[in-house]
N, C-alpha and C positions, 0 to 999 in steps of 0.2 A: 435552666440553670437552677442551682440549689441555693443561690443567694440573690437577693434583689436590691434595688437601690436603697430602700428604707433600711435594710440590714446594714448595708455598706455605710450609710451616713451615721447610723447609730454607733457602729463599732469604731469608725475612724474619726468621727467629728468633722469630716470634710463637708462643708456647706457651700464651697465655692466652685467645685468642678461641675461642668454642665452634665446633664443627664445622659446624653448620647455617649460622651467619653466614659462616664462611669460604667455604663452598660457594656461598652466595648472592652474596657479593662477588666471588668468582672468575668466576661467570657474568656479573655486571655488568661486571667489568673486561675480560673477553674480548669482550663485545658492544661495549664502547667501543673496544677495540683494533681490532676488525673495521671499525668506522666510520672510524677514523683511517687504516687501511691500505687501505680500499676493497676488501676481500676476505673470504672465509669461511675459517675454519680447520678446523672439524670434518670428519672423513672420513666422509662419508655419500653415498648415491646422490642425485643431483640431476638434474632435467630443466630445461633452460634453452633459451631462444631465443637463439642466438648469431649475431652478425653475421660473415659470411665476409669476411675482408680480401682485398686484391688478390693476396696470395701463397697464398690458399687456406686460411689458418689462422684458427681461432677461438680466443678467449681466455675460458675459463670463469672463474667467480667464485671457485672453490676449486681450489687446486693444492698439491702435486703431484697429477697425475691418475694413477690406478692402473688404470682400465679404462673403456672406452667400449662401450656396447651398442647405442645408436641414434645415428646411422644405422649400419647394418652395415658400410658402407664406410669409416667413420672410423678413424683411427689416432692414437695418442698420439705427439707429437713427441719427439725424443731427450731434451730437457730436462724433459719431463713438465709443462711449463707451458702449452702450447697443444695444440690438437686439429686435425689435418688432417681436415676433414669429408668429403672425397671429392668435394666440389663442384668443378666446373671453376673455376679461378681466373678472376676477371674483371679486366679491364684498364681503367685510367682513360684516357680519350681524350687523346692528346697535345695540349697547347696549350689544353685546355678546363678550365674550373673543374669540380671534383668536388663542389661544393656541392649540385648538383641530382641527383647520381647516387644511385640507390638500390642499396645493397649487399645481396646476398642474405642471408637469415636462415634458419638451419637449426635445427630442434628437435633437441637433443642430450641424451642420457641418459648420464651418466658417474658415476664414483666419484672424488672428489677431496678433498684435505685431508690432515690429519695424524691418525694414530691417537690414541685416548685413552691417557693414560699408565697404566701398571700399576705399582703400588707405587713411585711417584715417578720412573719411567723412561718417557720419552716419545720421540716421533719428531720433534717440532717443534724448530726451532732454539733453542738455549739462551738466546740474547739475547732472543728473543721471549717465551719462557715466563717468564724472569726479569722482564721488563718487565710482563707481566700480573700476576705475583705482587706486584710493588711497587705497582702501581696498586690491586690488591685490598686490600693492606695499608693504603693511604691511605683506602680506603672503609671498612675495618673500624675504623679509629681516627681518625675525623674530629676528635675533641676534641683530639688530640695535634698537630694541624696548625694553623698560623696563617697567615692571608692577609697577605702582605707584597709589596712591589713586586718586579717581575720582576728576576731576577738577584741578589736579596738572599740571603745565606746565614746571617744572624744578625739578632736582634731584641733590643732591650734597653729596659727601662722601670723606673725607680725601684728600682734595685738588683737587679732580676730580669733574666735574659737567657735567650735561647733560641738555639741554633745547631744546624745540621745540614742534611742533604739533604732532609728531608721537609717543609720549609716550603712553604706554599701552601695554598689552600683545598682541601677534600676533593673538590670536584667538578671542580677544574682538573687538567690534566695538566702537570706542570712541563716546561720546555723540554728538558732532557736526556732525560727519559723519552719525551716526544713524538718527539724526534729518533731515538731507538732504534726506536720503533714505525714511524716513517716509513721506516726502512731496509727494512721488509718491505712497503712499498707495492705494490699490485697492479701487475704488469708493464705493463699497458695504461695505467695512470695515469702511468707514468714515460716513456712514449713521446711524442714531439711530436705 
């Protein structure tokens, strides 16, 4: 995981939830964040079949990319987001639809993603780790959340009232938190 218990407690201020539950909910929150962003976060070795684009680049599911071992001709791009596979770039025929073109696919083994944090210090962007912590906190404390209409920031009933940023069902991701996560959307999903 790219977030640890120390980071969670620093971000959320939660000192009551037991360690086992925090770790389970952090894993759940990170998995959900990976779904929303359409990418993988953990820095591990992966082997993937990647499509080679017309510029010769391939887009792995986890980045930043720190090393590529297969194919031996592959190199990491300057931004560590894409991999030049060493395949000859292919060109789309001018004036023809590319719908029926088959783009080359290359089996690539690489190490990509962010390192696991050590004692609350990680390599992933702070905005992303904070969002994962906030989502995990929602999962840890579902009873403290209330489902209300989108955009509502308070709720009142018979002399009782609730207000704050954690309103919304425990399984939902509130708009501002989802927007933060979408800021880390996989680069290929952002391209037309």
